[in-house]
Each structure stands twice: as structure tokens, then as C-alpha cells.
N, C-alpha and C positions, 0 to 999 in steps of 0.2 A: 423401568418400563418405557418402551418406545413411544414417543409423542406422536399423536395422530394429526394428519392434515385437516385443516378446516376449509380447504379449497380442493376441488377435484382436479386430478391430472387428466390430460387428454388421453383418449384411448386409442387414437389412430395417429400414425406418424405424420400424416398430412395436416393434422390439426396442431402439431407441436409448435410450429413457427408462430402461429397466431397466438397461442397460449403464452409463449415466452414473451412476445411483444406486449401482451396485455399485462403480464406481471412486471415487466421492465417499466412500463409507463406508470404502473401503480406505485412502485417503490423508488423510482428516481424522483423523489419529491422532497422539497426543503423541510417538510414536517418531520422527517426522520433524522434531521441533522442533530437535534438535541440529544439523541441517543447514540451518536456516532462521533468518533474522534476527528472526523473531517471538520468539525466545528472549530478546531484549534487553528488551522490555516485560514479558515473562513473568517476568523475574527480580525484578520489583518488586511490592509489594502496595498501595502508595498510588496512588490513581487518577491524580493529576496526574503522578506519576513515570512511570507506565505510558504515559500519552498523550504526554508530552513525549519520553521516550526512544524511544517507538515512532515518533513523527514524525521524529526525527532519524535513526533507523535506516532508515526507509523512504526518506528523502531520498537516502541514499547507496547505496541498494539497486540498484546496477548494476555488472556486472563479476563476478569470481569470488566465489562465495558465502562461502568461507572468509575472504577479504579483507574483504568487507562486514561480516561478523560481528566480526572482529578490530578493525576500525576503529570500528565502532559501540560495542563495549566500551570502546575507548580514549576515545571522547567522554564516556561516563558516568563513567569513572574520573577524567578531568580535572575532572569536576563533583563529585568526592567521593562518587559513588554516590548523590547526592541532587539530581537534575536540577531538580525544582521549586524547592527552596530556593535552588539556585544561580541559576536564572533570575531569581528575585525579589530576591535579596540580594547577588549577587556584586559586589564592588568592583573597582577598577582592577587591584589586585595579583592578585585572583583570576582575572580575565579573562586575565591573562598565561599561565595554564596552557593556554589554548586555542591559543596561538601555536605554530606549527610543524605543526599538524594538516593532513594532506593525504589525500584519497581521490580519486584520479583528477583531475578538474578542480574538485572541491570542496575549497577550502583554508581556511586560518584566517581570511581576510577574509570568506569566506562564512559560516563558523561563528560568528564574532563578530557578524555582522549577524543571523543566525538567533536568537541569544540575545537581542539587543536587540529584535527583532520579537516574539518569544515573551513577553518581559517586558511589552511594550506590550499584547499580546493578553490576558495574564492580569491585568494591572492595570486595563485600560480597556475590555475587550470581553467579559469573563466567561469567558475560557478558550477552548481549541480546540473543544470540543464545541459551545459556544454559537455561535461564529462559523460553523462548518460548518452547524449546524442552521438558523440564521437565513438563511444563504445559500441552502440548499435550499428552505426555506419561501418565501422572497421571490422566488426565480427559478423555482422549479417544475420545473427540469430540471437534472440533475447536471452536464452540461457547463457551463452558465451559472453554476451554483453554485460550481464549482471556480474558474472565472474570477473570480467575486466574492470568493472567499476570497483569491485572489492579490492582488486590489486592496487588501484589508485588510492582508494580510501586508506589502505594500510601501508602505503609507500613511505610513510614517515615512521620513526621509531614509535612502537606501540606495545602495550601490555598484551601478552599472549592471550589472556582470558577474554579480551574484548573481541577477538576475531569471530567468536561464535554469534555475535549480535548482528552480523551482516551475512545474509544467506549466500550460498554458492550452489547454483543448480548443477554444476558439473560434478558435485558430490551428492546429487540426488534431491536436494532441498526443493520444495515447491516455491520457495521465495515469495510466500504469500504477502508479506508486509511490503516488500519492495514493489511487487506488482500492484498492490493497492495504492501505494504512494504514486507510482507512475500514472495510474488511472486518475487520481486526484489532479495531478499537474497537467495532464495532456487532454483529457476529454473536455468537450465543450461545456461552458458554464450556462448554456441556454436554459437548462431546467433548474438551475439554482443549487446544484449539489456539487459536482466537480468544478474545479477552478478554471481549467482551460488557459493557463498562463504560459504554457510551453508550446512553441510552434516549430521547434526543430525535430519533433517526433510526431508521427502520425498516429491517430487512434487505431488504424489498421495494424500497427506494429505492436500493440499492447497485448499482454497475456493476462488471463484471468487470475485473480487472487484466490487460489484454491485453499479452502479450509474444510473443516468437518461438515459445516452446513451446506456449502455449495457442492461438496463432494457427494454427500448423501442424497441430496435432491437430484443431482445429475445422474446418479446411478439408478434412482427410482424412475427417472424419465427415460432411461436407456441411452443417455448421452455419453456415459462413461462406464467402461467395463473393468478397468484396473482397480484393484482393491486398495492399494496404498495411495495416500495423498502426497505423491512425490512429483518430481519434474516430468517424468514420463506420463503421469496422469494429466498434468497440465497440458502437455503437448497433445495428448489424445483428445481431451475436451476441447481444446482450441480448434482442432481440425473440424470438429462437428459444429462448433459455434460459428465458424467462418462460413459454413454452408448456409447459414441463415442470414448473416450480414457480414460480408467480407470487409466492409469499410469501417465498421464499428462493432466488432464481435464482443468486446468486453462490456458493452451495455447490458448483456445478459447476466453479468455478475449481480446486478440489482434483482433480477428475476429469481435467480437461484438462491442467493443469500437471503433475500426478503422472504421467500417462500419457506426456507428452512428455519428462519428465526421468528417471523411474525405470523405465519400461516399454520402454525402447529399449536396444539393444546395438549396438556398432560393426558 
């Protein structure tokens, strides 16, 4: 049975912007961090620890939220709560701590490679922010930029099974988890939710992390017509969201996701 909204949708197009702003302000609030995997990077103060732990948490962000959070905590605990130091200096005996990790289809084989790839990125490519920023600048479009990031990420020897854990919009993926990660890193920390630790990428360049909740609410609001939650749907939705705020369109992720998750009842 479809869950019912506990809040009313606007009935007129001219009311939609104000409604979205109200929902955004309601849900971009620290009180929701306890139920969101953003609490993982929020628990660190060092920039590199935040961006690495955030990337790993975002990578496994599918399934039950409680399980996602518990397993993301498990990853950083296995890294002695110092992911950047671990990435750069872990020796073979240290890497054994990662053995046995499983989150759905993401297992220790995948995690071990992620550590190796992140080590390569921080040693030879200037870190995650630099790689993403260069990809966006060189490609000029987020879908192509994420695909370029994936090429860099898998530029070292890797198990074939692991490539499925990094999205590729050129193959149709909505890249929900990467777009969520970029939102965490780029958007202002002013409201106490996103971290705002990257300054080489502008909030205006971000794309919405489209999932079943944001997609369903966007369609009910008339913001999205495409039925599939794929990259074409992301592009369609972004065009509309930019009409409400071109400088920070992804703030409306809070409005759409919050409405879909918290403003519904059975």
C-alpha cells in the first residue's frame, strides 16, 4: 500500500518554490544527522579523514539506513579511526583488519581495492577533491565528470567485480551515491549538515542524488516526468530545480528526500 503524505503539496505552480524552500529549511537540520550516514564524516575534524570516510560511507549507502551507518562505522574502526593515515601507511598486517567486512554485495575484496585506489589518488593525483574538480573542469558536465573519476579510480590493477561499486552516468546510472557524496563535501556547513570542505567545486555544479524517495516526490510535484530513476531523470530534474535556485539547486534534495521519508505515514 502506498504511504500517504502527512503534509500538503502546493496546488499552484507559483506556490511551489515557496513550498520547496520551506521543506528544505525544515530538513536541512542537524537533528536528522543521527539517522543519516553523513554522521560518519561529521565525526572527524581533519579534512582528509572527512572526505575519505565520507566517500566510503557513501559507497555503501544502499539498504537499511541503520545497517549502512553501523557498517560505515565498522570500516573506520578497522582503520583505527584515522582513515587518511591508514590509507597512506597501512602495511600488510594492518590491511588484514579489513578482511571479513561485508555490506550487501560490497565485501572485503572491494574494500581492500578501495584502500589501494585511494592511496594511489592521494599519493599521485592530489586527493579526492583534486580528482573530482579536474574531472568537472575538463569534461564540463557532471555525468562525464563522474565517468572520468571512475576511470582514474580504476586506473590501477583491480578486480573486475569491484567496478560495479562506482557509478557511471554514461551507462545510465543516476550516480545517487556519488552525487550525495559531492553534496556533503561541497555545500556550505552553515546549517550544520553538509561539510563544505571543498572549494574547487561550486554548489551550482552539483547534481541531485536521485533515489526512489526524491523521484517519487518530484513526480508527484510535477517536477519530473521520466519514469526511470536514471541519469536522464537526474538531468531533467536538475533543469527544473535550477529554475528555483541556480546557485544552490541541490539544497532541494533535503525537501524532496525529507518529504518522501519523514512526511509520509503508512
